[in-house]
C-alpha positions as a Python dict, from the first residue, in 0.01 Angstrom:
ca = {
    (1, 'X'): (0, 0, 0),
    (2, 'X'): (-140, 255, -190),
    (3, 'X'): (67, 544, -309),
    (4, 'X'): (-7, 882, -173),
    (5, 'X'): (-72, 1026, -512),
    (6, 'X'): (-306, 758, -592),
    (7, 'X'): (-474, 804, -262),
    (8, 'X'): (-533, 1176, -329),
    (9, 'X'): (-670, 1115, -670),
    (10, 'X'): (-903, 860, -528),
    (11, 'X'): (-1036, 1106, -277),
    (12, 'X'): (-1099, 1380, -543),
    (13, 'X'): (-1270, 1140, -765),
    (14, 'X'): (-1479, 1016, -488),
    (15, 'X'): (-1616, 1364, -397),
    (16, 'X'): (-1977, 1384, -509),
    (17, 'X'): (-2104, 1663, -751),
    (18, 'X'): (-2332, 1809, -489),
    (19, 'X'): (-2029, 1893, -280),
    (20, 'X'): (-1864, 2117, -549),
    (21, 'X'): (-1918, 2496, -521),
    (22, 'X'): (-2182, 2650, -770),
    (23, 'X'): (-2165, 2989, -971),
    (24, 'X'): (-2189, 3172, -1316),
    (25, 'X'): (-1891, 3173, -1533),
    (26, 'X'): (-1767, 3520, -1646),
    (27, 'X'): (-1840, 3461, -2011),
    (28, 'X'): (-2201, 3384, -1949),
    (29, 'X'): (-2244, 3687, -1720),
    (30, 'X'): (-2113, 3924, -1983),
    (31, 'X'): (-2352, 3786, -2237),
    (32, 'X'): (-2644, 3839, -2000),
    (33, 'X'): (-2550, 4200, -1928),
    (34, 'X'): (-2514, 4278, -2294),
    (35, 'X'): (-2850, 4125, -2362),
    (36, 'X'): (-3016, 4332, -2086),
    (37, 'X'): (-2858, 4654, -2214),
    (38, 'X'): (-2970, 4581, -2569),
    (39, 'X'): (-3322, 4514, -2455),
    (40, 'X'): (-3328, 4835, -2248),
    (41, 'X'): (-3195, 5044, -2532),
    (42, 'X'): (-3439, 4885, -2769),
    (43, 'X'): (-3726, 4969, -2534),
    (44, 'X'): (-3614, 5326, -2493),
    (45, 'X'): (-3561, 5368, -2863),
    (46, 'X'): (-3898, 5220, -2947),
    (47, 'X'): (-4075, 5446, -2701),
    (48, 'X'): (-3903, 5757, -2833),
    (49, 'X'): (-3981, 5656, -3186),
    (50, 'X'): (-4346, 5611, -3094),
    (51, 'X'): (-4352, 5950, -2919),
    (52, 'X'): (-4188, 6120, -3214),
    (53, 'X'): (-4432, 5961, -3457),
    (54, 'X'): (-4727, 6059, -3241),
    (55, 'X'): (-4618, 6423, -3211),
    (56, 'X'): (-4539, 6444, -3580),
    (57, 'X'): (-4885, 6322, -3672),
    (58, 'X'): (-5046, 6565, -3427),
    (59, 'X'): (-4835, 6852, -3555),
    (60, 'X'): (-4931, 6803, -3920),
    (61, 'X'): (-5298, 6764, -3828),
    (62, 'X'): (-5281, 7089, -3626),
    (63, 'X'): (-5118, 7270, -3916),
    (64, 'X'): (-5399, 7163, -4152),
    (65, 'X'): (-5662, 7263, -3899),
    (66, 'X'): (-5500, 7602, -3851),
    (67, 'X'): (-5479, 7660, -4226),
    (68, 'X'): (-5849, 7583, -4270),
    (69, 'X'): (-5943, 7806, -3977),
    (70, 'X'): (-5736, 8094, -4111),
    (71, 'X'): (-5893, 8058, -4457),
    (72, 'X'): (-6239, 8069, -4303),
    (73, 'X'): (-6144, 8379, -4106),
    (74, 'X'): (-6007, 8553, -4414),
    (75, 'X'): (-6329, 8474, -4599),
    (76, 'X'): (-6530, 8620, -4310),
    (77, 'X'): (-6319, 8938, -4322),
    (78, 'X'): (-6371, 8970, -4698),
    (79, 'X'): (-6748, 8930, -4660),
    (80, 'X'): (-6761, 9181, -4376),
    (81, 'X'): (-6565, 9442, -4572),
    (82, 'X'): (-6706, 9374, -4918),
    (83, 'X'): (-7009, 9596, -4858),
    (84, 'X'): (-6998, 9944, -4713),
    (85, 'X'): (-7276, 9992, -4462),
    (86, 'X'): (-7401, 10326, -4331),
    (87, 'X'): (-7558, 10394, -3996),
    (88, 'X'): (-7875, 10540, -4147),
    (89, 'X'): (-7929, 10213, -4336),
    (90, 'X'): (-7969, 10018, -4013),
    (91, 'X'): (-8258, 9997, -3776),
    (92, 'X'): (-7998, 9976, -3498),
    (93, 'X'): (-7701, 10192, -3608),
    (94, 'X'): (-7480, 10087, -3313),
    (95, 'X'): (-7443, 9740, -3464),
    (96, 'X'): (-7214, 9888, -3725),
    (97, 'X'): (-6960, 9981, -3457),
    (98, 'X'): (-6958, 9624, -3328),
    (99, 'X'): (-6894, 9491, -3675),
    (100, 'X'): (-6599, 9724, -3730),
    (101, 'X'): (-6456, 9618, -3394),
    (102, 'X'): (-6472, 9250, -3484),
    (103, 'X'): (-6306, 9317, -3819),
    (104, 'X'): (-6013, 9483, -3644),
    (105, 'X'): (-5975, 9191, -3404),
    (106, 'X'): (-5979, 8942, -3689),
    (107, 'X'): (-5716, 9132, -3882),
    (108, 'X'): (-5490, 9150, -3576),
    (109, 'X'): (-5452, 8772, -3542),
    (110, 'X'): (-5103, 8644, -3629),
    (111, 'X'): (-5211, 8340, -3819),
    (112, 'X'): (-5020, 8012, -3857),
    (113, 'X'): (-4692, 8007, -3657),
    (114, 'X'): (-4383, 8021, -3875),
    (115, 'X'): (-4196, 7719, -3737),
    (116, 'X'): (-4019, 7420, -3888),
    (117, 'X'): (-3973, 7159, -3616),
    (118, 'X'): (-3740, 6865, -3673),
    (119, 'X'): (-3918, 6541, -3742),
    (120, 'X'): (-3677, 6364, -3497),
    (121, 'X'): (-3722, 6608, -3210),
    (122, 'X'): (-4042, 6513, -3037),
    (123, 'X'): (-4045, 6812, -2804),
    (124, 'X'): (-4025, 7055, -3098),
    (125, 'X'): (-4308, 6875, -3269),
    (126, 'X'): (-4515, 6892, -2953),
    (127, 'X'): (-4458, 7267, -2913),
    (128, 'X'): (-4540, 7340, -3277),
    (129, 'X'): (-4854, 7126, -3255),
    (130, 'X'): (-4981, 7327, -2959),
    (131, 'X'): (-4909, 7659, -3132),
    (132, 'X'): (-5102, 7560, -3444),
    (133, 'X'): (-5388, 7423, -3239),
    (134, 'X'): (-5408, 7753, -3050),
    (135, 'X'): (-5413, 7948, -3377),
    (136, 'X'): (-5692, 7729, -3513),
    (137, 'X'): (-5902, 7782, -3200),
    (138, 'X'): (-5852, 8159, -3206),
    (139, 'X'): (-5932, 8182, -3577),
    (140, 'X'): (-6245, 7972, -3537),
    (141, 'X'): (-6368, 8181, -3246),
    (142, 'X'): (-6298, 8510, -3422),
    (143, 'X'): (-6460, 8395, -3743),
    (144, 'X'): (-6776, 8304, -3551),
    (145, 'X'): (-6780, 8641, -3374),
    (146, 'X'): (-6725, 8827, -3701),
    (147, 'X'): (-6994, 8633, -3884),
    (148, 'X'): (-7236, 8697, -3598),
    (149, 'X'): (-7165, 9070, -3609),
    (150, 'X'): (-7206, 9075, -3985),
    (151, 'X'): (-7536, 8888, -3962),
    (152, 'X'): (-7664, 9134, -3703),
    (153, 'X'): (-7584, 9425, -3935),
    (154, 'X'): (-7748, 9258, -4232),
    (155, 'X'): (-8058, 9172, -4029),
    (156, 'X'): (-8081, 9530, -3905),
    (157, 'X'): (-8049, 9661, -4259),
    (158, 'X'): (-8320, 9422, -4376),
    (159, 'X'): (-8547, 9530, -4091),
    (160, 'X'): (-8501, 9894, -4191),
    (161, 'X'): (-8580, 9812, -4554),
    (162, 'X'): (-8891, 9622, -4451),
    (163, 'X'): (-9013, 9913, -4241),
    (164, 'X'): (-8944, 10162, -4519),
    (165, 'X'): (-9118, 9952, -4786),
    (166, 'X'): (-9416, 9895, -4558),
    (167, 'X'): (-9449, 10266, -4482),
    (168, 'X'): (-9429, 10351, -4850),
    (169, 'X'): (-9707, 10102, -4925),
    (170, 'X'): (-9923, 10263, -4655),
    (171, 'X'): (-9868, 10606, -4808),
    (172, 'X'): (-9943, 10464, -5151),
    (173, 'X'): (-10274, 10323, -5030),
    (174, 'X'): (-10372, 10657, -4879),
    (175, 'X'): (-10286, 10844, -5197),
    (176, 'X'): (-10462, 10591, -5418),
    (177, 'X'): (-10777, 10608, -5205),
    (178, 'X'): (-10778, 10986, -5235),
    (179, 'X'): (-10738, 10960, -5613),
    (180, 'X'): (-11029, 10718, -5628),
    (181, 'X'): (-11251, 10961, -5439),
    (182, 'X'): (-11145, 11266, -5639),
    (183, 'X'): (-11199, 11111, -5982),
    (184, 'X'): (-11560, 11000, -5948),
    (185, 'X'): (-11728, 11098, -6273),
    (186, 'X'): (-11413, 11268, -6398),
    (187, 'X'): (-11251, 10994, -6606),
    (188, 'X'): (-11287, 10896, -6966),
    (189, 'X'): (-11304, 10526, -6880),
    (190, 'X'): (-11453, 10429, -6544),
    (191, 'X'): (-11302, 10080, -6573),
    (192, 'X'): (-10972, 10234, -6465),
    (193, 'X'): (-11128, 10332, -6133),
    (194, 'X'): (-11256, 9977, -6087),
    (195, 'X'): (-10903, 9846, -6139),
    (196, 'X'): (-10770, 10098, -5888),
    (197, 'X'): (-11024, 9991, -5626),
    (198, 'X'): (-10915, 9630, -5673),
    (199, 'X'): (-10546, 9723, -5644),
    (200, 'X'): (-10617, 9908, -5319),
    (201, 'X'): (-10784, 9599, -5172),
    (202, 'X'): (-10489, 9380, -5272),
    (203, 'X'): (-10242, 9627, -5124),
    (204, 'X'): (-10430, 9625, -4794),
    (205, 'X'): (-10416, 9245, -4792),
    (206, 'X'): (-10041, 9257, -4845),
    (207, 'X'): (-10004, 9512, -4569),
    (208, 'X'): (-10181, 9286, -4321),
    (209, 'X'): (-9963, 8981, -4390),
    (210, 'X'): (-9758, 8839, -4103),
    (211, 'X'): (-9397, 8722, -4117),
    (212, 'X'): (-9294, 8912, -4429),
    (213, 'X'): (-8915, 8882, -4468),
    (214, 'X'): (-8862, 9026, -4815),
    (215, 'X'): (-8916, 9398, -4882),
    (216, 'X'): (-9002, 9304, -5241),
    (217, 'X'): (-9338, 9182, -5115),
    (218, 'X'): (-9428, 9540, -5028),
    (219, 'X'): (-9252, 9709, -5319),
    (220, 'X'): (-9427, 9487, -5575),
    (221, 'X'): (-9766, 9571, -5425),
    (222, 'X'): (-9672, 9940, -5430),
    (223, 'X'): (-9566, 9922, -5795),
    (224, 'X'): (-9895, 9759, -5894),
    (225, 'X'): (-10087, 10022, -5700),
    (226, 'X'): (-9893, 10306, -5864),
    (227, 'X'): (-9967, 10162, -6208),
    (228, 'X'): (-10340, 10155, -6132),
    (229, 'X'): (-10327, 10514, -6007),
    (230, 'X'): (-10151, 10623, -6327),
    (231, 'X'): (-10423, 10465, -6540),
    (232, 'X'): (-10686, 10664, -6353),
    (233, 'X'): (-10495, 10993, -6373),
    (234, 'X'): (-10430, 10937, -6743),
    (235, 'X'): (-10801, 10871, -6798),
    (236, 'X'): (-10885, 11186, -6601),
    (237, 'X'): (-10642, 11387, -6810),
    (238, 'X'): (-10791, 11243, -7129),
    (239, 'X'): (-11140, 11348, -7022),
    (240, 'X'): (-11019, 11695, -6927),
    (241, 'X'): (-10854, 11731, -7266),
    (242, 'X'): (-11165, 11610, -7446),
    (243, 'X'): (-11381, 11849, -7243),
    (244, 'X'): (-11146, 12135, -7317),
    (245, 'X'): (-11149, 12057, -7688),
    (246, 'X'): (-11529, 12035, -7687),
    (247, 'X'): (-11555, 12366, -7501),
    (248, 'X'): (-11315, 12528, -7745),
    (249, 'X'): (-11511, 12393, -8038),
    (250, 'X'): (-11839, 12517, -7888),
    (251, 'X'): (-11688, 12857, -7826),
    (252, 'X'): (-11557, 12871, -8181),
    (253, 'X'): (-11900, 12780, -8315),
    (254, 'X'): (-12066, 13044, -8099),
    (255, 'X'): (-11819, 13307, -8215),
    (256, 'X'): (-11877, 13207, -8577),
    (257, 'X'): (-12252, 13235, -8529),
    (258, 'X'): (-12212, 13575, -8370),
    (259, 'X'): (-11990, 13689, -8652),
    (260, 'X'): (-12239, 13562, -8908),
    (261, 'X'): (-12527, 13741, -8735),
    (262, 'X'): (-12326, 14061, -8712),
    (263, 'X'): (-12244, 14039, -9082),
    (264, 'X'): (-12608, 13984, -9172),
    (265, 'X'): (-12715, 14279, -8958),
    (266, 'X'): (-12451, 14500, -9118),
    (267, 'X'): (-12566, 14400, -9465),
    (268, 'X'): (-12929, 14477, -9377),
    (269, 'X'): (-12837, 14821, -9245),
    (270, 'X'): (-12641, 14896, -9558),
    (271, 'X'): (-12931, 14794, -9782),
    (272, 'X'): (-13174, 15018, -9594),
    (273, 'X'): (-12936, 15312, -9619),
    (274, 'X'): (-12893, 15255, -9987),
    (275, 'X'): (-13266, 15236, -10056),
    (276, 'X'): (-13329, 15551, -9852),
    (277, 'X'): (-13064, 15772, -10003),
    (278, 'X'): (-12970, 15627, -10336),
    (279, 'X'): (-13245, 15387, -10441),
    (280, 'X'): (-13570, 15412, -10643),
    (281, 'X'): (-13762, 15562, -10352),
    (282, 'X'): (-13654, 15924, -10396),
    (283, 'X'): (-13758, 16175, -10142),
    (284, 'X'): (-13573, 16499, -10114),
    (285, 'X'): (-13346, 16654, -10374),
    (286, 'X'): (-13368, 16545, -10739),
    (287, 'X'): (-13090, 16499, -10981),
    (288, 'X'): (-13130, 16857, -11111),
    (289, 'X'): (-13080, 16990, -10755),
    (290, 'X'): (-13433, 17139, -10774),
    (291, 'X'): (-13716, 17070, -10535),
    (292, 'X'): (-14008, 16863, -10653),
    (293, 'X'): (-14304, 16807, -10432),
    (294, 'X'): (-14407, 16452, -10363),
    (295, 'X'): (-14652, 16325, -10615),
    (296, 'X'): (-14965, 16250, -10421),
    (297, 'X'): (-15325, 16232, -10547),
    (298, 'X'): (-15637, 16371, -10384),
    (299, 'X'): (-15984, 16268, -10472),
    (300, 'X'): (-16278, 16421, -10295),
    (301, 'X'): (-16501, 16165, -10146),
    (302, 'X'): (-16873, 16168, -10187),
    (303, 'X'): (-16914, 16267, -9826),
    (304, 'X'): (-16684, 16560, -9849),
    (305, 'X'): (-16378, 16371, -9718),
    (306, 'X'): (-16056, 16320, -9898),
    (307, 'X'): (-15921, 15997, -10016),
    (308, 'X'): (-15597, 15914, -10175),
    (309, 'X'): (-15616, 15817, -10533),
    (310, 'X'): (-15489, 15902, -10872),
    (311, 'X'): (-15580, 16279, -10868),
    (312, 'X'): (-15340, 16496, -11059),
    (313, 'X'): (-15187, 16823, -10957),
    (314, 'X'): (-15425, 17009, -11193),
    (315, 'X'): (-15722, 16854, -11024),
    (316, 'X'): (-15589, 16968, -10691),
    (317, 'X'): (-15535, 17319, -10822),
    (318, 'X'): (-15878, 17324, -10980),
    (319, 'X'): (-16030, 17209, -10665),
    (320, 'X'): (-15847, 17479, -10479),
    (321, 'X'): (-15967, 17757, -10713),
    (322, 'X'): (-16310, 17606, -10767),
    (323, 'X'): (-16365, 17498, -11120),
    (324, 'X'): (-16729, 17596, -11104),
    (325, 'X'): (-16657, 17923, -10943),
    (326, 'X'): (-16763, 17805, -10601),
    (327, 'X'): (-16576, 17837, -10281),
    (328, 'X'): (-16240, 17678, -10212),
    (329, 'X'): (-16298, 17339, -10062),
    (330, 'X'): (-15952, 17192, -10077),
    (331, 'X'): (-15901, 17224, -9706),
    (332, 'X'): (-15558, 17146, -9573),
    (333, 'X'): (-15437, 17043, -9912),
    (334, 'X'): (-15468, 17392, -10044),
    (335, 'X'): (-15259, 17519, -9765),
    (336, 'X'): (-14990, 17270, -9852),
    (337, 'X'): (-15001, 17387, -10214),
    (338, 'X'): (-14993, 17749, -10121),
    (339, 'X'): (-14691, 17691, -9907),
}
């Protein structure tokens, strides 16, 4: 017989493997749980690390963008305030108010946020990134608005300068044309008037140009026109001076001739007075204050008339008394002697 113990052992040994209960041993289960936890933690840690890295990169990029935007805005403010504009310099004075308004807005911006987020705190990095991005957008927008306002003011100033220069050229042409008309035949050198006529034509050509954007185009034409006008006026003045000098010289010559004629006439009058009263032709009182009759001769003519000749006073007396005792035939001469 078989022993009971032996019988039991035989039965256990005879039980097939498929009949034994199945399951996981505790040691293996613990290892699996640990492995799952490690994997989970590793996944969470890797995702957080990726998020942190992403936000950190975005934050630093936003800071750089904000810095550049703020620099551009500061430059725009400097340009807008570097030049002092006046309302009367602009074609549209109201644009100056808009520029000043944009300057005030630009100066009121806070600039880059003063924050120092931790590199390991993703949510701080994300918040700081957004703040810097907002600052960059605001600075960019304000810089564009300020530059636009500044450009409008500059364009208005340029338009006013163009209008002013163009009007001055018009006035210059009118004045130059009047000078050309007024100086016909009144200049020392007529070539100056020819140059002025040419300058007027060129100025009119400049005035009719389209799309002029530089006032210098008009001011240069005006300067050239003014120079041509000055040449004509200088030539006119030179002729007037030469004419005045010639007139003065002619007047001086006429006065000299008159003075010479007056001197000659005075000398002639003096000579006549001298010959009459103090010269060799003595009529009147003699040097002995006695009276002497003029020495005249009388010679009877053959026909009984009298003729002047070399008859002496004795002859006249004889003739008056009648040398042959005859009648007195002296006529009027005897009367003169008797008187």
